[in-house]
C-alpha positions in Angstrom: -24.6 -2.9 -6.2 -25.9 -5.9 -7.1 -26.1 -8.8 -4.7 -23.1 -11.4 -5.2 -23.9 -14.6 -4.2 -22.3 -17.8 -4.2 -23.4 -20.4 -7.0 -23.7 -23.2 -4.6 -23.0 -24.9 -1.7 -21.4 -28.0 -0.3 -21.6 -30.0 2.8 -18.8 -32.2 4.4 -19.1 -33.3 7.7 -21.2 -30.6 8.8 -19.5 -28.0 7.7 -20.2 -25.4 5.1 -18.1 -24.5 2.1 -19.0 -22.2 -1.0 -17.9 -24.1 -4.1 -17.5 -21.5 -6.8 -17.2 -22.6 -10.8 -14.1 -21.2 -11.1 -12.1 -22.8 -8.3 -9.2 -24.2 -10.5 -9.2 -21.5 -12.8 -5.7 -19.8 -13.3 -5.0 -16.3 -13.6 -3.2 -15.4 -16.3 -0.2 -12.6 -16.0 0.8 -10.1 -18.2 2.9 -7.0 -18.9 0.5 -4.0 -20.0 2.0 -1.4 -22.5 -1.2 0.7 -21.1 0.5 0.5 -17.5 3.8 0.8 -18.7 3.2 4.1 -20.8 1.0 5.7 -18.1 4.0 4.6 -15.3 6.3 6.5 -18.0 4.6 10.0 -17.8 4.0 10.1 -14.5 7.6 8.9 -13.8 8.7 11.8 -16.4 6.3 14.0 -14.4 8.5 13.7 -11.3 6.0 11.6 -9.3 7.6 10.0 -6.6 5.3 6.6 -6.2 6.9 6.2 -10.0 10.4 7.0 -9.4 11.5 4.8 -6.2 14.8 3.8 -5.9 13.5 0.0 -6.2 12.4 0.8 -9.4 15.8 1.3 -11.0 17.0 -1.7 -13.3 18.4 -2.2 -16.5 14.7 -1.8 -18.1 14.6 1.8 -16.5 17.9 2.7 -17.8 16.4 2.0 -21.1 13.0 3.4 -20.5 15.0 6.8 -19.4 17.2 6.5 -22.4 14.3 6.1 -24.9 11.8 8.7 -23.2 14.0 11.0 -21.4 14.0 13.9 -24.3 10.4 13.8 -24.2 10.2 15.1 -20.3 8.7 18.5 -21.4 6.0 16.9 -23.4 2.6 18.3 -23.2 1.3 15.1 -21.9 4.0 15.2 -18.9 3.4 18.6 -18.3 -0.5 18.2 -17.7 0.4 14.5 -15.7 2.0 17.3 -13.5 -0.8 19.4 -12.9 -3.4 16.9 -12.9 -1.3 15.8 -9.9 -1.0 19.4 -8.3 -4.6 20.2 -8.8 -6.4 16.9 -8.4 -3.9 14.6 -6.8 -4.2 12.2 -9.4 -1.0 9.9 -8.8 -0.7 6.7 -7.2 -3.8 4.1 -8.3 -5.4 7.0 -10.0 -2.6 6.7 -12.6 -3.2 2.5 -13.1 -7.0 2.7 -12.9 -6.8 5.2 -15.9 -4.3 2.7 -17.7 -6.8 -0.2 -17.2 -9.6 1.9 -18.6 -7.7 2.0 -22.0 -8.0 -0.5 -24.8 -4.6 -2.1 -25.7 -3.3 -0.9 -28.9 -5.5 2.2 -29.5 -5.6 4.1 -26.4 -9.2 4.6 -26.8 -11.4 4.0 -23.4 -12.7 0.7 -23.2 -16.3 2.7 -22.8 -17.0 6.3 -22.5 -15.3 8.3 -19.7 -18.8 9.7 -19.1 -20.0 6.3 -18.4 -17.2 5.6 -15.9 -18.6 6.7 -12.7 -18.1 4.3 -10.1 -15.3 2.4 -12.2 -12.7 5.1 -12.9 -10.9 6.1 -10.1 -13.1 9.3 -8.8 -10.0 12.2 -8.7 -10.9 11.9 -12.8 -13.2 13.8 -14.1 -15.0 12.7 -17.6 -13.7 15.9 -18.6 -9.9 15.4 -17.3 -9.9 12.2 -18.5 -10.8 13.3 -22.0 -8.3 15.9 -21.8 -5.5 14.1 -20.8 -6.2 11.4 -23.5 -5.5 13.4 -26.4 -2.1 14.5 -25.1 -1.5 10.9 -24.1 -1.9 9.6 -27.5 0.2 12.2 -28.9 3.0 11.2 -26.4 3.1 7.7 -27.6 3.2 9.0 -31.5 5.6 11.5 -30.6 8.1 9.1 -28.2 7.1 5.8 -30.7 6.0 4.2 -27.6 4.7 1.3 -30.0 8.3 0.5 -31.1 9.6 0.5 -28.0 7.5 -1.6 -26.4 7.2 -4.2 -29.1 10.9 -4.6 -28.9 10.6 -5.6 -25.3 8.4 -8.4 -26.0 10.6 -11.2 -24.8 11.5 -9.4 -21.8 7.7 -8.6 -20.6 7.1 -12.3 -21.6 9.6 -13.2 -19.2 8.7 -10.9 -16.4 5.1 -12.3 -16.4 6.5 -15.4 -16.2 8.2 -14.2 -13.0 4.7 -13.5 -11.5 2.9 -16.6 -12.0 4.7 -19.2 -9.5 3.8 -17.2 -6.5 0.0 -16.7 -8.2 -0.2 -20.5 -8.9 1.2 -21.2 -5.7 -2.5 -20.4 -3.7 -6.0 -20.5 -4.8 -6.4 -17.0 -5.1 -9.5 -16.7 -7.4 -11.3 -19.7 -5.0 -10.4 -18.1 -1.8 -11.9 -14.7 -3.4 -15.2 -16.3 -5.1 -15.6 -18.5 -1.7 -15.4 -15.4 0.5 -17.0 -12.9 -1.4 -19.2 -14.6 -3.1 -18.7 -15.8 -7.0 -18.4 -13.8 -10.1 -19.2 -15.5 -12.9 -18.9 -12.8 -15.5 -15.5 -11.4 -14.2 -12.0 -11.2 -16.1 -9.2 -11.7 -13.4 -5.8 -10.5 -15.2 -2.6 -10.0 -12.8 -0.3 -6.9 -14.3 3.2 -6.7 -13.8 4.4 -3.1 -13.1 7.8 -2.4 -13.8 8.3 0.9 -13.0 6.7 1.0 -9.8 9.0 0.2 -7.3 6.9 -2.6 -5.7 4.0 -0.3 -5.2 1.0 -2.2 -6.1 -2.8 -1.2 -7.2 -5.9 -3.3 -6.8 -7.7 -2.0 -10.0 -10.5 -3.0 -11.5 -13.1 -2.2 -14.4 -16.7 -2.3 -14.2 -18.5 -2.2 -17.4 -21.9 -0.2 -17.6 -23.3 -3.7 -18.8 -22.0 -4.8 -15.9 -19.2 -7.0 -16.4 -15.8 -6.6 -14.5 -12.1 -6.7 -15.0 -10.2 -7.1 -12.0 -6.6 -6.3 -13.3 -4.6 -5.6 -10.2 -1.0 -4.3 -11.0 1.7 -5.9 -8.6 4.9 -3.5 -8.7 8.4 -5.4 -9.1 10.7 -3.9 -6.6 13.8 -6.3 -6.7 15.5 -7.3 -9.8 18.2 -9.8 -10.5 21.2 -10.5 -12.4 19.5 -10.9 -15.6 17.3 -7.6 -15.0 14.4 -9.4 -14.2 12.1 -8.9 -11.6 12.0 -11.2 -8.6 8.7 -12.5 -6.9 8.9 -15.2 -4.7 6.6 -16.0 -1.7 6.5 -12.5 0.0 4.5 -11.5 -2.8 1.7 -13.9 -1.9 -0.1 -11.7 0.7 0.7 -8.7 -1.9 -1.3 -10.2 -4.8 -4.2 -11.4 -2.0 -4.6 -7.8 -0.9 -4.3 -6.1 -4.1 -7.3 -8.6 -5.3 -9.1 -8.1 -2.3 -9.3 -4.3 -3.1 -11.6 -5.1 -5.9 -14.2 -6.8 -3.6 -13.9 -4.6 -0.2 -13.9 -1.0 -1.7 -17.4 -1.5 -3.3 -18.3 -2.7 -0.6 -17.3 0.5 1.4 -18.8 2.5 -0.9 -22.0 0.7 -0.9 -22.3 1.0 3.1 -20.6 4.4 3.1 -23.9 6.2 4.7 -23.1 3.9 8.1 -19.6 3.9 7.4 -18.4 7.2 7.0 -19.6 9.1 10.2 -17.3 7.0 12.1 -14.9 7.3 10.3 -14.7 11.0 10.1 -14.4 10.8 14.0 -11.2 8.0 13.7 -9.3 9.8 10.8 -8.2 12.9 12.8 -6.6 10.5 15.4 -4.5 8.6 12.6 -4.4 11.7 10.2 -0.7 12.3 10.2 0.1 8.8 10.0 -1.9 7.7 7.4 -1.3 10.8 4.8 2.2 9.6 5.0 1.3 6.3 3.5 -1.1 8.5 0.8 -4.1 7.3 2.8 -5.5 10.9 2.9 -9.2 10.9 3.4 -11.4 8.5 5.8 -13.0 6.7 2.8 -9.6 5.5 1.9 -8.7 4.5 5.6 -11.8 2.5 5.3 -10.4 0.9 1.9 -7.3 0.2 3.6 -9.0 -1.6 6.8 -11.1 -3.8 4.9 -8.4 -5.2 2.8 -5.8 -5.7 5.1 -8.7 -7.9 7.9 -9.6 -9.6 4.7 -6.0 -10.3 3.3 -5.1 -11.1 7.1 -7.9 -13.9 6.6 -6.7 -15.1 3.2 -3.1 -15.7 4.9 -4.9 -17.6 7.9 -6.8 -20.1 5.4 -4.0 -20.4 2.9 -0.5 -19.5 4.7 -0.1 -19.6 8.4 -2.1 -17.8 11.2 1.6 -16.7 12.3 2.1 -15.1 9.1 -1.2 -13.2 9.3 -0.7 -12.3 13.0 2.8 -10.9 11.8 1.3 -8.7 9.2 -1.8 -7.2 11.4 0.5 -6.3 14.2 2.5 -4.2 11.3 -0.7 -2.9 10.6 -0.8 -1.4 14.1 2.5 0.4 13.5 1.1 1.7 10.2 -1.7 3.4 12.1 -4.7 1.2 11.6 -4.9 0.2 15.6 -8.2 -1.9 14.8 -7.5 -4.4 11.9 -6.6 -7.3 14.4 -10.4 -7.1 15.9 -11.9 -6.6 12.3 -10.0 -9.6 11.3 -11.8 -11.5 14.0 -15.0 -10.1 13.4 -14.5 -11.2 9.8 -13.4 -14.9 11.2 -17.1 -15.3 12.7 -18.2 -14.6 9.0 -16.6 -17.1 8.1 -18.2 -19.6 10.8 -21.5 -18.6 10.0 -21.8 -18.8 6.2 -25.4 -20.2 6.5 -26.6 -17.2 8.2 -24.7 -14.7 6.0 -24.6 -16.1 2.6 -22.7 -13.3 1.2 -20.4 -10.7 2.1 -23.0 -8.0 1.5 -24.9 -9.6 4.5 -22.0 -9.2 7.1 -21.7 -5.9 6.1 -23.9 -4.4 8.8 -21.7 -6.0 11.6 -18.7 -4.3 10.0 -20.6 -0.7 10.2 -21.4 -1.4 14.1 -17.9 -2.7 14.5 -16.5 0.7 13.1 -18.9 2.8 15.2 -17.6 1.3 18.1 -14.3 1.8 17.0 -15.1 5.7 17.1 -16.5 5.6 20.2 -12.8 4.1 21.7 -10.6 5.9 19.7 -9.2 8.5 22.3 -8.8 5.5 24.5 -6.9 3.2 21.9 -4.5 6.1 21.1 -3.9 6.9 24.6 -2.5 3.1 24.9 -0.1 4.1 22.7 3.5 4.8 23.7 4.4 8.7 24.1 8.0 10.2 23.9 8.2 12.9 27.2 11.4 14.3 26.2 14.4 14.2 24.0 18.0 15.3 24.4 19.3 17.4 22.5 15.4 18.5 22.2 14.0 18.6 19.1 14.5 22.0 17.5 17.6 22.9 19.6 19.4 25.2 17.1 22.8 25.5 19.1 22.9 22.0 20.7 26.2 21.4 22.8 28.4 19.6 20.0 30.2 17.8 23.1 27.1 15.7 23.9 27.6 12.2 24.2 24.8 10.4 24.0 21.1 10.9 22.3 18.7 10.5 25.2 14.8 9.6 24.9 12.3 9.4 27.6 9.2 7.7 27.0 5.9 8.1 29.3 6.0 3.8 29.9 8.1 0.9 30.1 9.6 -0.2 26.7 10.3 -3.6 25.5 14.2 -3.6 25.2 14.6 -5.8 22.5 14.3 -3.9 19.5 14.6 -0.3 18.9 14.5 2.0 15.7 16.2 5.2 15.1 15.8 6.1 11.5 17.2 8.3 8.3 19.4 9.2 5.9 22.8 8.1 7.2 24.4 11.3 6.0 22.5 13.1 8.8 21.5 10.8 11.6 23.8 11.2 14.4 26.6 9.4 14.2 26.7 6.4 16.5 30.0 6.4 18.9 32.6 3.7 18.4 34.8 1.8 21.1 37.7 -0.4 20.0 36.6 -0.1 16.3 33.1 -1.3 17.2 29.8 0.7 17.7 28.9 1.2 21.1 25.4 -0.4 21.6 22.4 1.9 23.0 20.7 0.7 26.0 17.2 1.3 28.4 17.0 2.9 31.4 15.6 3.9 34.6 12.6 0.9 34.4 12.9 0.6 30.8 11.4 4.5 30.1 14.7 5.9 28.8 16.4 5.2 25.5 20.3 6.1 25.7 22.2 5.9 22.3 25.9 6.9 22.5 27.0 9.2 19.7 29.8 11.6 18.2 28.5 14.8 17.0 30.5 17.5 15.3 30.0 21.1 15.7 27.7 23.5 13.2 26.1 20.2 11.8 22.3 20.1 11.6 21.1 16.1 12.4 17.7 14.9 11.2 16.3 11.3 12.6 13.4 9.8 13.2 12.4 7.4 16.4 10.1 4.5 14.3 9.1 4.8 10.8 6.1 3.8 8.9 7.2 0.6 7.8 9.4 0.0 10.8 8.6 -0.1 14.6 11.3 -0.5 16.6 10.1 1.0 19.9 7.8 -0.7 21.1 5.9 -0.3 24.7 5.7 -3.2 27.2 2.5 -4.0 26.3 3.4 -4.6 22.6 2.0 -1.1 20.8 4.4 0.7 19.0 5.5 4.3 18.9 4.0 6.6 16.1 7.2 7.8 14.5 8.6 10.8 15.4 11.1 13.1 13.4 13.9 15.0 15.4 16.0 17.9 14.3 18.6 19.5 15.9 21.6 21.5 15.4 25.1 21.8 17.3 26.6 25.3 18.0 29.8 26.0 16.2 32.8 25.9 18.4 
């Protein structure tokens, strides 16, 4: 990878600032028919990430009506097979979409030259085979006509993303933090069928040109059926833009990073895999981008917002991102010594080495469940049981908890005078008790915490890794 250097630097009051040429350049927003087409094909193929409940809207109803009859098309079957055999889903789908030219669906450059650009789960052979089926699907379904009929809607949807995108100096910050990219095109794309899932994809041309094209998923729609993007989208936008910078650095320094990541990953594998972070490399990508996003929030939002997001990252399995964000803060303060992010990456390699050396201790600080009653896996629990009882190995905070699950399957909370009986912590805050009213002959399923909600937290402030519980009550 070539070294990215700032265009020039400025000194004000003894402090150094990177001054990129593109500091005031706005970032265009679009709805890309190729992104929509790939989302539709993988939606029809049953990919969960393209069938999220949050993706439902009047637009998705129109998509279903128009494209639903083509559910058995060869392209859809190939998509399902590619997902099963090669794990092609999530960002791999969006990466493929952004590597295709508008209108023609031809690759922007030959797939054989796409190594380091097209998501690595695709091979040149699989990308080429799928393209023929995709073109046929587009022709058979008259996709161009559908997209043309929705141009007005697409324009209005793009306008919705422009407000949060214009509210912060994204490109100026990216250029200043990582180093300017004068030959790079920036475009943000609204993913109307992604249910809020977003992907930091980009295209790297063989001649050195680059397109940074993050897909920002719509997960909320208003009464008009238009996507809603407010200030909550700001850290998400920063996250996806940062991926196009941090992922290549992880790849460049993989020789030093991967040995540490391979030691760390088994301790966090189960939790990370639930979020589709299924390899040590993906764990590194996400660790880096989350720490960089925190630095963006500190510079452009509030330190409190950054701190809250880093705390949520711990609950998602990334126990070290707060420390990594602090380390990157030292990079920001020493830009005379470290004139590019690449110059600082050896420090990041050393950091992950220290995490690998201490991972057992770090995981050991997390709270653990000692016992649960009724027990997990019990096939004949007493239906007269009046409470769920969970014992932890250490004191917990008593101001929050999270018993998660499908309301039709979770144990119903006991009622008194028409109100739910509140749970409580006992025995030095180590025991959680939730009054319930069970039925005979029923299987109950619930979880203590989830990837996205860490209600059970130790007194030290560390979350319980999610624990899934299933039990069945006996027949009377």
